[in-house]
C-alpha positions in Angstrom: -0.2 -0.4 0.1 3.0 2.0 1.4 4.7 2.0 -2.2 1.2 2.6 -4.4 0.6 5.4 -2.3 3.8 7.0 -3.4 3.4 5.8 -7.2 0.3 7.6 -7.1 2.0 10.5 -5.6 4.6 10.9 -7.7 1.9 10.6 -10.6 0.5 13.1 -9.0 3.6 15.3 -8.7 4.6 14.7 -12.8 1.0 15.7 -13.5 1.4 19.1 -11.4 4.4 19.3 -12.8 3.3 19.0 -16.6 0.1 21.7 -15.7 2.7 23.8 -14.7 5.4 23.6 -17.5 1.9 24.4 -19.8 0.7 27.4 -18.2 4.1 28.7 -18.8 4.5 27.6 -22.3 0.9 29.4 -22.7 1.7 32.4 -20.7 4.6 32.8 -22.5 2.5 32.0 -26.3 0.0 34.9 -24.6 2.2 37.6 -23.1 4.3 37.3 -27.2 1.1 37.5 -29.1 0.2 40.5 -26.8 3.9 43.0 -27.8 3.3 42.3 -31.3 -0.1 43.5 -31.6 0.9 46.6 -28.8 4.0 47.1 -31.3 2.4 46.8 -34.7 -0.1 48.9 -33.3 2.1 52.0 -32.7 3.4 51.1 -36.0 -0.3 50.8 -37.9 -1.7 54.1 -35.7 1.6 56.7 -36.4 0.5 58.8 -39.1 2.4 58.5 -42.7 3.2 60.5 -45.6 3.7 59.3 -48.7 6.0 61.6 -51.1 8.1 60.6 -54.4 11.2 61.2 -56.2 12.9 60.5 -58.8 16.5 60.1 -59.4 18.5 60.2 -62.8 21.1 57.5 -61.9 21.2 53.5 -60.7 19.4 52.7 -57.8 21.6 49.3 -57.4 21.6 47.5 -53.8 17.9 50.2 -52.9 14.9 47.6 -52.6 11.5 48.5 -51.3 11.3 48.8 -47.2 15.1 50.1 -47.4 15.6 52.6 -44.7 15.2 56.5 -45.6 17.1 58.7 -42.6 17.9 62.3 -41.8 21.2 63.1 -40.9 21.3 59.3 -39.7 18.3 59.2 -38.1 15.6 56.9 -39.5 12.0 59.0 -40.8 10.8 56.9 -42.9 11.0 53.7 -45.9 10.6 52.8 -49.2 7.5 51.7 -50.3 8.5 51.2 -54.1 10.7 51.4 -56.6 9.9 51.8 -60.6 9.9 53.4 -63.5 8.5 57.0 -64.3 7.2 56.1 -67.8 5.3 53.2 -65.9 3.4 55.7 -63.6 3.3 58.4 -65.6 3.1 59.5 -70.0 6.8 60.8 -70.7 9.6 59.5 -72.2 12.1 60.8 -69.4 13.1 57.6 -67.5 14.0 57.9 -64.3 13.6 55.7 -61.6 10.4 56.7 -59.6 10.4 56.0 -55.7 8.0 56.7 -53.1 9.0 57.0 -49.6 6.8 57.1 -46.8 8.2 59.6 -43.7 6.5 59.3 -39.9 4.7 62.6 -40.4 6.2 63.8 -36.5 10.2 63.3 -37.6 10.9 66.5 -39.7 10.1 69.7 -38.5 8.2 70.4 -42.0 5.3 68.9 -43.3 5.9 67.4 -46.5 1.5 65.8 -47.0 0.7 68.6 -48.5 2.3 69.6 -51.8 0.8 73.1 -52.2 2.3 74.4 -48.4 4.3 77.2 -47.9 6.2 75.8 -45.7 7.8 72.4 -47.5 7.9 74.9 -50.8 10.6 77.0 -48.2 12.9 74.0 -46.7 12.9 73.1 -50.7 14.0 76.0 -52.0 16.7 76.2 -48.9 17.9 73.1 -50.7 16.4 70.1 -48.6 17.3 67.2 -51.0 16.8 62.6 -51.3 19.7 61.1 -52.4 21.2 57.5 -52.2 23.9 56.8 -50.0 25.2 53.0 -49.5 26.0 50.9 -45.5 29.9 50.9 -46.1 31.2 48.6 -49.0 28.6 46.1 -48.3 26.7 47.3 -51.7 23.3 47.5 -49.1 22.2 51.4 -50.7 19.6 53.5 -47.7 18.1 57.0 -48.9 19.0 60.1 -46.9 17.5 63.5 -46.4 20.2 66.6 -46.2 20.8 70.3 -47.2 22.9 70.7 -50.3 23.2 73.5 -52.6 20.1 74.0 -54.6 21.8 75.7 -57.3 24.2 73.2 -57.4 21.4 70.8 -57.3 18.4 71.7 -59.1 15.5 69.6 -59.3 15.3 67.2 -62.3 12.8 68.2 -65.6 9.6 66.5 -65.9 6.3 66.8 -68.1 3.4 65.7 -65.5 1.6 66.4 -62.5 3.0 64.0 -59.7 0.2 62.4 -57.7 2.8 63.1 -54.9 4.0 65.4 -53.1 7.6 65.8 -54.8 11.4 66.2 -53.0 13.7 66.6 -55.4 16.7 64.3 -55.5 20.8 65.1 -55.9 23.2 63.1 -57.1 24.6 60.6 -54.7 28.3 60.9 -53.6 29.2 57.5 -55.4 28.3 59.0 -58.3 29.8 62.7 -57.8 33.1 60.6 -57.3 32.8 58.2 -60.4 32.0 61.6 -62.3 35.3 63.6 -61.1 37.6 60.3 -61.9 36.4 59.9 -65.3 37.2 63.7 -65.8 40.0 63.3 -64.7 40.8 60.6 -67.0 39.2 62.2 -69.7 41.7 65.4 -69.4 44.2 62.6 -68.6 44.2 61.1 -71.7 43.8 64.4 -74.0 47.4 65.4 -72.9 50.3 65.4 -76.1 52.5 63.7 -74.2 54.8 63.7 -77.2 54.3 67.5 -78.0 55.1 68.0 -74.1 58.5 65.9 -74.0 59.4 67.3 -77.2 59.5 71.0 -75.6 61.4 69.4 -72.6 63.6 68.1 -74.5 64.0 71.6 -76.6 63.9 73.2 -73.7 66.9 71.4 -71.9 68.9 72.1 -75.1 68.6 75.5 -75.1 69.6 75.7 -71.8 72.9 73.6 -72.5 73.5 75.8 -74.9 73.1 79.1 -73.0 75.7 77.6 -70.4 78.1 76.6 -73.1 
C-alpha cells in the first residue's frame, strides 16, 4: 500500500509539473502575441505621409523597405520603386521612388505639396539622395540640405500624384564622374608634344651654359 501511495503521489506530482509547464508556455505565447499586437498597433496608428522623388542614376542596392534617414536618424522607408514611364505618360526614364515618412519626424509638413513651409525647405536645398552602407552594396536614402543651385530639381513633364521632393546625385556618382573627368583630361594630354618641348628647353639651357 505504501508503494502504491508513493507511486500515486509521484504520478500526481508529475502531472502537476506538466500542468505548470503548460501554463508557463501558454502564458509566454500570450505575452508574445500581445507584444506583437501592441507594437504593430503603434506602427499602424503612427501617421505617415507618402512622398515621391525621381532619380537619374542607378538605384542598385536600394529595395522596398530600405530605410530613409535624415542626418542619420530613421524617418521613413521606401515603399515603391519603378520607372517614371510606368506611372506617368512621359518619355523620361527616371527611377521613381515613393517613400513613407513619419509625419512627426521632420519640422515641416510633407503631406501637402502646396504647403509654403514645404516649398520653403525645398528652396533652401532639402533633397533626397542615395547613400551606401559601407562596402556592402546595400543602399538607403538620406535627406540632406544641399546647395540648391548645384542640385536643381530634375525636369519633369507630368503632375506628381504625391508631394515631390527633388533628388540629388549620390556621392558615389559624383566621385565616379570626377574620376572620369580626370581620366579624360589625362587622355587629352599630348605627351609627345610635351616631351619634345622639354627636350628643346633643356637643349636651349645647355647651349646658354656653353
